[in-house]
N, C-alpha and C positions, 0 to 999 in steps of 0.2 A: 617622369612621366604627369602629366595633369592629373588632377583629382576629380575625379566620377563627379558630375553634378549631370543632374536630370530635369525638365522642365516638361509640367503638366499643366495642360490646358484642359480645361472644362466647360463647357458652352453648356448651361443647363436648359435656356430658353432655344436651343436650337430648332427645334419645329416648329415652333409659331416663329419666330426671326425669319428662317427661311422664308415661310410663306407671305409674311408680311412685306420682303424686301418687293415682290412683283403683286400685291394684292392693294387695291384700292381700300385702307383702313390708315386709320391717324392711330398714330402712339398712344391717344386720350382714349380711344374707344377698346373695350375687353375685349380679346381675341384667346383664343382656346384652340388647342388639335383634339380631335377627339380619336381614339382610339378602337374601335369596337370587337370586342372579347368573344361575342358567341353569344351571351348571357345580357348582358349588358353594354352601354358605351359609356367608358370613364374618359378621364379629360389627363392626356400624354404629352401635353406642352402649351404652358400658358404664357402671358406677357406679363409685363411689368404693369399694365395697369389693370390689369385682369386677378393680378396678385394682392394688388390693393385694395381688393374688395373683398379680400379673404377668400377667394379659390385655391383649390392646391390642389399638387400631382397625386393621380389616382383616385379623386374625387368622383362621383358618379354624376353624369352629365343632369340626370332630372334632377340632381342636387343643386346644384349649379345653375340651373335654368330657374330653380326656386329661388336664389340666394339674388340673381342676377338675371332676371327675364331676355332683359336684350341684349346679349351675349354671342360674340360674332364664333361662329365653330368651324370647322374645315375638318377632311376626315384625315386621316391619316396617310402615309404613303410611304409605307420604309425603304422601298426600293430609290425613290429619291433623295429620302433623308440620306441612306449611305451614299449615293451617288456626292452628295453633297458635302458629305464628309470627306471624302475621294478629293473634293476641289479640294479642300481644304486642308487635308496632309500635303496637296502638291504647294498651296500658299506657303507652308512653313518652311517646304525641302531649303527657304533660301534662308534658314536660321541654322541648321544641321542636315545632312545626307542622311541623318539615321530618326527617321519619323514614322512612330508606326501610330495605326487606329485603334480607340479601344469603342468599339460597338456600347450604346450608339452615335454619342456624343461626345465624344473628350478623343483628343490627340495627347502624344507621350513624345518629347524630342530627348535625346543624348544630348546634352551641350559643352560635350567634354573638347576643350580647344576650342570652343568655338565663338564665347562670349566674349574674346577681346575685339573679333571683329567688328562689332556692333557699339564697342564703349561700356565690355563692361557687362554683367548681369542686370544692373538697372538699367544697363542700354535697351538689350534686348527685350526687357516687359515692357518699359516706356514703347519700341518698337510695336509688340502686338497690341497694346490696349490700343494706338496708334489706328494698326491696320483694323482690328475689329472695330472702333468708333466707323471705319470709314465703311466698315459693311453691314455695320446695324447689328450687330452681336455683342452679346452682352457674354464674358470671360470671366472664367474663376482662374488668377492661377497659382501654380505650386512649385519651388524651386528646393531639391534637397540631394542630398548624397546620392540617392537609392531612390528607384520606381515608386514602389512602395509608399516611403516618406512623402515623395512630390504629390502622392496621387491624397492622400491624407490634409497634405497643407490645402487643399487646392479647393476640395470640399469640407470639410471641416475648422476651419483653422479659424478662430475669432466666432465659432458658431456655438450656440447653446445646446449643451445635452440633449434636452428634447425629452426628460423622461417620465415614463408616464408611473402612475401614483396606481402600484398593484398590492401593496399592502403588506406582503413578505419581503421586501429589503433591509437590509440590515440596517440603515437610517433612520427606518421607516418604524422601527421598533419606538413602544414609550420611553420618555424622556427619563422612568423611573428605572429601567434596564438596558438602558446605552452608556456604553460609555462614554465618559463627561470628555475624555483623554480625543483631542484631536492631533491627528497626523498632517505634521507639517510638509512640504514640499522640499526638496534638496537645497532651494535655492533660498528658501525662506530661512533656514539652518544655517545660512551661510554660504554656501557651495554657490556652483557659479550659474547663473540665471540661464535662462535658453535666450538666444542672439537670434529673433526673428525680425526683417524690414518686410514693411509695408510698401506696395504704391502708395502716389496721392491716392489712387482711385478707392483703394481701399479694399480690391477683390485679388491680389495678391500677397503673397507669403514664400518670404527666401527665408531658408535656414541655412547659416554659415557653415562653411563647410569646418566635418567633424563635429556639427552640433545639433544629427540630426535625433539621438534618444532623448535629448529636451527639449526639441522640437514636438516629439510626439508624446511625450509623456503627460500633457494635459487635454490633450485631446480623448471624445470619447473612444471606448473600443469598434465601436461600428467603422472608426479610419481603420482598423486593420483588414478591412476586405474579406470581413467573415460571415458565415451563413446567419439569416435570422434567428432562426430557431439557438443556436449559440450565444448570438449577442444579448437575447429574454435570456437565457437560464445566467448567465454573465452579470446580466444588469440584477437581477432577482438577488443573487448575492453578495450583491453591494460593487461588484470587480465594475466599476461604471468609466473607467479612463485607465489610459493606456498603461500608465506609470502603476496602477493598483496592479493591474496581471502583471507588469515585470517585476513586483512585488514578492510576487507567486514562487512556490518549487514547481519548475517545468514539471517533472515527472506526474504531481498531481493534477496539474493542468490535460497533459498530454491522454492522460486514461480519465478523464473523465469529461472534458470536451474535446477530445481526439487530436491525431498529432498534426492536423491541418491548423491548428488554431495557433502552435508553437510555429510550425514552419512561416504560416504568416506572419507572424511575430518576428522572425529571423528576418524574411525578405525587406523587412520596413527599416531591419535596422543594419541592414547589407553585411548580415552574417550569411545568409542564406543566397545563391545569385539568381539574380533575374536581369536576365539579357533584354534589350530593345532589338526585334526585329523588326528593319522597314519592309515596308509592303513593297513586291515586285511591279516594277513598271509592265503593265499590263500592255499588250499589242492591242490598239481599240480598231475595232472594227465595225462601223455600225452607219446606218445612212435614215435620213426623217424625212418627212413632209407633210408638209401646214397646208392645211386646204384652208380654200376664203371659206366654206361652208361647211358647218358640220354633217355626215353622211352616219347612217345606217344602214345602208341594204347589202349585200355581199358581195352584188359587183361592184358595187361603187369601190369596198374595200379591194377588190381583185386587181380595177385598176390602179389606184393609187402601186399593189405590189410591183403591176406591172413596169411601174417610171421608180420604185427603189431598187429591186433586185436587180435589175442589169446593172447598179450604179454599182450595186456592193458586191454583183460578180468581177469588175472590172478593177476596184480595189484589193480582192483575194487575188486574183490574177496574178496584178504587176508586185504582188510579197511573195506570191508561189504556192498558197495556202489553199487547204478546203475545211469548206465549217462540219463538224461532227454535232455540234448542238448551236440550234439559233434558234431564236426569242424574239419574237413579234409584240410588240408595245403598244399598247391601243389609249390616248387620251382623251379623257370625255374633257365634256365643257364645262363640269362641276368639278374640277380641278382635281379628278384620280383617275388611276391608271388602272389596267389590266394587261393581262400579257400571259401568252402560251407559248410555250416547247415546243420544238419537234427534233428527232435525234436522227442523228442517217450511221448505217453501218459503215460505210467507209467513207474517209474526207473527201468533198466533194466539189466545186465552183460551179455544178450545171446546175442553173437557176431553174429549169423548166421541170429538175427533179424534185428540186425544193418548193416550188411553188403547187406541186399536185400533193406533199405534205401539208403545206400551211393550209391547203383549202379546206382540207379533213377536220382542222382544228379551228376555222375560221366562225362556226357554230357555236363556241365554245364561248364568241366572246359576248359578252351585255353591253347591250350599243348606250342602252338607258337613255340620258338626252342627248346623244349625237358624241361620233367622234370628231375630234377637231387637226389632230395632230396623231401620225403612223410611224413609227420607228423600226427598222427591223439593225438585233445585234447579231454579228457573228460571237455566240457567249464562246465559245469552243472553238478552237482551230487546232491543224495540222498542217506538215507539212504533203504536198503533192513530188513524189520522185517519179522521176522518168523510168519506163520498164526498160530494158532491155531482153530484144525477143532471142529464145532460141528453138532450135527445132526439137521436135518430142523427144528423138534419140540419141540427142547431144544432153539436154534435158532429162531428161527422164517422167516419167508418166505424173508424178507428183509434185515436180518442179513447173513441168508444163502446163497444169493444171492453174497454178496459185499466178502465174503467168499469161494467163489466158484471156485478161482483161474481162472474164467472163464477169459481167456484176449484176446479173438477173436474179442473182440469192441478195444478194446486199440491197438491192433497192427491194425486193420485195419483205424482207427481215425491216428497212424503212418504214415502208408502208403499215406494216403488223403492229408496228413500234408506236406510230400515231395514234392508232385508235386503243392499242391494249397498253402500251408501254413498252420501250424498248428494256428493263429489265426484268419483263416476264418472258422474253423470248430466252433460251437457253440450249446450249448444244453439248454432248457430252466428249469428253479428252482423254488420250491416255495418262494414267497415273504413272508416277516414277514410283512403286511395290508392287510388288508379290504377291501381297495379300488382296483376296479377293473384294474386299470393303474399299480398298484403295485405288484399285485396278484403272478405277475410271473416276473423271472428276468434272463436275458440272461447272460451266463457263457462261459467262453474256456472251450471247450469239453476236452481239455488233462488237462486240470489243474483242474478238481472238477468231484465228484463223482453223476454217475445217480442216478435220486430218482426214489425211486422204489413205494415209499406211499405218492400219493400226496393227501391233503387233498381231501373230497367229494365234498365238494361245489363249488371247482376247474374246478371239472370234470364237470359240466354243464355248464362253461362258455365259450363263442366262442374261436373259433382260430383266427380268422378276426377285429379286435380294430380297431377304426377310432373316430377321434374327432364327440362327440357326433351333430350329423346333425337334426335341428328342423324337426318338423313333422306334415301338416297340420291336426289336430284334433280338437273333443270337450277337452275344458282345463280342464276335471272333472277327478280324479284319476278312473276312470271304464276304463277299457280296451275299445278300439273304435272299434266298428264292421268296418266301414267303414276310412282310412287315406289315405292321400297321401305324398307322399315322394320319392326323386327325379324327381320328376315333373309326376310321374308315384299312378295310382289309385290303392288299394289294399284293398282286401276283406279279413275280418279275417274269417279262418278256426275254428283251434284250438289257446289258449294262456292257462299256466301254472305259476304261482305265486300268489302272490308279494313276492319277496323276498326285502327287507326296509335294505338298507345301508345310513348310516348317514356318513356326512363328518367329518374330521379328525379337531375336535376344536381347537387344539395346535397348527393346519397350517391354515396360511390364502392362500388358494390357488386358485386361479382366477378361477380355473374350475368347482368347486364346490360354488361357490357362489348360486347358484341358490336354496341350501337347501336339505336336507332330499331328496331321490329317491326311487323311487318303481319300483321294474325292472320285465320285463316280459318275457318271451320263447314264443315266435306266433311265427307260420305257417301261411300262406297265402294259399288261395287258388288257387294262381298259383306255390306254390314250395317253394318261400323265406322264410328263417328259417332266423327270425332277433331277435335283445336283445333290445326291447324297453325298456325304463323307463319316469316314470310321476315324474316332478322336481316341487316340492312342496312348491316351494320359499322361498325368503332369501333376502338376499343384491338385486337382482334381481329377476326379476318377473321368474314363472317356467313354466311348459307345457308336451308337448312329444315331446320326441328325441329318435333316435336310436341312439345307442351304437356300436354296434358291430353285424356280420352274424356267424353264424353257418355254419361248411363247410357240 
């Protein structure tokens, strides 16, 4: 079996270079992509020339403009960046079928048994660099035996530590109080040095098979994918490199910094497994319309939808699928995009129904400087199966109701969901338990079938449940003629019962520690219809309680 080899591709300037591929901006002009955080705008991606002027990732835009007033900026579009990364994943699949995305700007490839097809690992690296050069992308490459090590080499190999002088680190003490003995690395004491290879461009680091630990040793602890507060705490203690962390007792590190620190180190060293799960090839159903002139009126957008939706319906019908969730994307002239989504309670290829739902959402789109591209995407689809109709006598009332093709309720749920959200519309279903609190469950109406045949015992249960409230009455199993509940005195008019319910003995539920219950449907002379029960006692004393109220 070949030795496992993992290739990590990191595109540090993907956001900016994606736009530079289509923008009329030269490489010498500083360019930046800006992310709107709600309170301020910060730089999310930079071009090479912008970094040369001292601008940095995460820097506020106002500070960047103070340093370089002629900076060209564009707003970040996360959806388009994710789509571009997906296209890069499809490109990388020529090297190996096991390619996974690492949001927001990286790929990881399981290259085991595939490198010889390109002339070895160096051949793969050279092909990757050549393809990225043709695509206009900067790429940092790391290759090692594990996913964590390849990730670390791609981002931190050859990079300075970049530590902040906090004043409380061990090596920041006064020379008179600091030990003058300097700990030498393993290879400085005569051990085996790390075997790292670099490509001609200087952006690739390859750890030879079996040399993962030596390759990780000189890297900063941030290369282990730790949380920021853990990295800060380790730096304050002087544990700045991975080799410093490896020399410490594992129990002490786990106790002080959590088990996640040890687990990340084990993943990078190959002790803990970290599989690479390739993304599933999704069924792509979408249509777009490029407009000769920008539009902004709802009537114009509806006219565009009348051209797009029939094309989408033809694609759905050809594949025998129906839409459950559809997204409308409006691309504006300032290179920004806004999307709205609608959901359906049943899979459907009826574009007339979908058009009605989109009309409700069109008012949420902000036109700004105008829309020049409209795109409809079937974000979620399901197969549509043909129903075989049967007579009501043969199929039964419940089955006949499901097969009757009566879709008015589903259409109503879809229209309400377009206004308030499908998640806000729920329905009750019978639960698989005899305990009153578990006898029914709340399900999303758009993703469940209506239950026609409820059990008879559930029909006699109250609609309003609350936590059992004690009743002032004689502690005997006979229904009290007079009792006091919520500070008011009640007189019994009629009662039906009892219905004995025992607790689920295999579950130690705190609410049922009072033992078996006898439930009664009680009507008082004041008109209240209550659900009372007498607890026979168990781990705690019993008595009379009120558990619900009938409507």
